[in-house]
C-alpha positions in Angstrom: -3.5 5.7 9.3 -0.7 3.5 9.8 1.4 3.0 6.2 4.1 1.0 5.3 6.2 1.7 2.4 8.9 -0.7 1.5 11.1 0.3 -1.8 13.0 -3.1 -2.7 13.4 -1.9 -6.5 16.1 0.4 -8.1 13.7 2.9 -8.9 13.7 6.1 -6.7 10.1 6.7 -5.4 9.0 9.3 -2.7 7.8 6.7 0.0 7.2 9.8 2.5 4.5 11.2 -0.7 3.0 7.8 -1.5 2.3 7.1 2.5 0.5 10.6 1.9 -1.1 9.5 -0.8 -2.4 6.5 0.9 -3.8 7.9 3.9 -5.7 10.7 1.7 -7.2 8.2 -0.1 -8.3 5.7 3.0 -9.7 8.7 4.8 -11.6 10.0 1.5 -13.1 6.9 0.8 -14.1 6.7 5.0 -11.8 3.7 6.0 -11.4 3.5 9.2 -8.2 5.7 10.9 -6.8 2.7 12.4 -7.0 0.5 9.2 -3.0 -0.3 8.1 -1.7 -0.5 4.7 1.3 -2.1 3.4 2.9 -0.9 0.0 5.4 -2.7 -1.4 7.9 -1.5 -4.2 9.6 -4.3 -6.1 11.7 -4.7 -9.4 10.4 -6.3 -12.8 11.9 -9.7 -12.1 10.1 -10.0 -8.8 6.7 -8.8 -10.4 7.0 -10.9 -13.1 7.2 -13.5 -10.5 4.3 -12.4 -8.7 2.0 -12.0 -11.4 2.7 -15.2 -12.8 2.2 -17.2 -9.3 -0.8 -15.5 -8.6 -2.3 -14.2 -11.8 -1.5 -16.7 -14.1 0.2 -14.2 -16.3 3.5 -14.1 -17.9 5.4 -11.1 -17.5 5.7 -7.9 -15.0 2.3 -5.9 -14.4 2.2 -2.3 -12.8 0.2 -3.2 -9.7 -1.3 -6.1 -7.6 -2.7 -5.9 -4.3 -3.6 -8.7 -2.0 -6.1 -8.2 0.5 -6.6 -9.4 3.6 -9.1 -12.7 3.5 -11.4 -11.4 6.8 -11.4 -8.2 7.7 -12.6 -7.4 11.2 -14.8 -4.6 12.4 -14.0 -4.8 15.8 -11.1 -6.6 18.4 -13.9 -8.7 20.3 -17.3 -9.0 20.0 -18.2 -6.6 22.8 -16.5 -3.9 21.4 -18.4 -0.9 19.7 -15.7 0.4 17.8 -13.8 -1.4 15.2 -10.2 -1.9 16.1 -7.1 -1.9 13.9 -7.2 -4.1 11.2 -4.7 -4.9 8.1 -5.9 -3.8 4.6 -3.3 -6.2 2.6 -0.7 -5.5 0.6 -0.3 -3.3 -2.8 2.9 -4.1 -4.7 3.8 -1.6 -7.0 6.6 -2.2 -10.0 7.8 1.6 -11.1 10.0 0.2 -13.7 6.6 -0.5 -15.6 5.1 2.9 -14.3 7.9 4.7 -16.1 7.1 3.2 -19.3 3.2 3.7 -18.6 3.8 7.1 -17.8 5.8 8.2 -21.2 3.0 6.3 -23.5 0.4 7.9 -21.4 2.3 11.5 -21.6 2.1 12.1 -18.0 4.8 12.1 -15.2 6.1 8.8 -13.6 4.7 10.9 -10.0 1.4 10.9 -11.7 1.4 7.3 -12.8 2.6 5.7 -9.5 -0.3 7.7 -7.8 -2.6 6.1 -10.2 -1.3 2.7 -9.6 -1.2 3.3 -5.8 -5.0 4.7 -5.6 -5.8 1.8 -7.9 -4.6 -1.0 -5.8 -6.0 0.4 -2.8 -9.5 0.1 -4.4 -9.0 -3.4 -5.1 -8.5 -3.8 -1.6 -11.5 -1.9 -0.4 -13.1 -4.4 -2.9 -13.7 -2.6 -5.9 -12.7 -4.7 -9.1 -12.8 -3.7 -13.2 -13.7 -7.4 -14.3 -17.4 -5.9 -16.2 -18.1 -2.8 -18.0 -20.5 -1.8 -14.9 -17.7 -2.3 -12.3 -14.8 -0.6 -14.3 -16.9 2.3 -14.6 -17.5 2.8 -11.0 -14.0 1.8 -9.8 -12.4 3.9 -12.6 -15.1 6.4 -11.5 -13.8 6.8 -7.9 -10.4 6.4 -9.1 -10.7 9.6 -10.8 -12.6 11.6 -8.3 -9.8 10.7 -5.9 -7.0 11.4 -7.7 -8.5 14.7 -8.8 -9.2 15.7 -4.6 -5.8 14.6 -4.4 -4.2 16.6 -7.1 -6.5 19.8 -5.8 -5.2 19.3 -2.2 -1.5 19.3 -3.8 -2.0 22.4 -5.6 -3.7 23.9 -2.6 -0.6 22.8 -0.2 1.9 24.1 -2.7 0.0 27.8 -3.1 -0.1 28.0 0.8 3.8 27.7 0.9 
């Protein structure tokens, strides 16, 4: 699964680790291995401008997701297998994530992983606009992140 990570912020982020997480989440959710994902890491000012422009909200937010309007299931109608498709863009603001991690009492890495998984779920059509949708999305998010953390523990133990 091609994952492109671009850090345009001043906050260091483990780009290789984020790419691994993205691939794990997509595979766990059964997304075609040819799907492509872009993750953009931005500063507070840029995130605030995106949040105002696209969400009508003032100030920066932690994560935004910009799904592609139309995902194709195949390159041509006569192809039996899906071809590559771009899922969309996840935009992260690590400066906001740092503050949220401190408030939540967990690490910056845990927070940025949560936000990344959250953004990917939005790209895949999950939402939290009403209580039922929120329960479903946050349940899937929690399950995927538990699986990811278990895998990381297993990888560390194997070393």
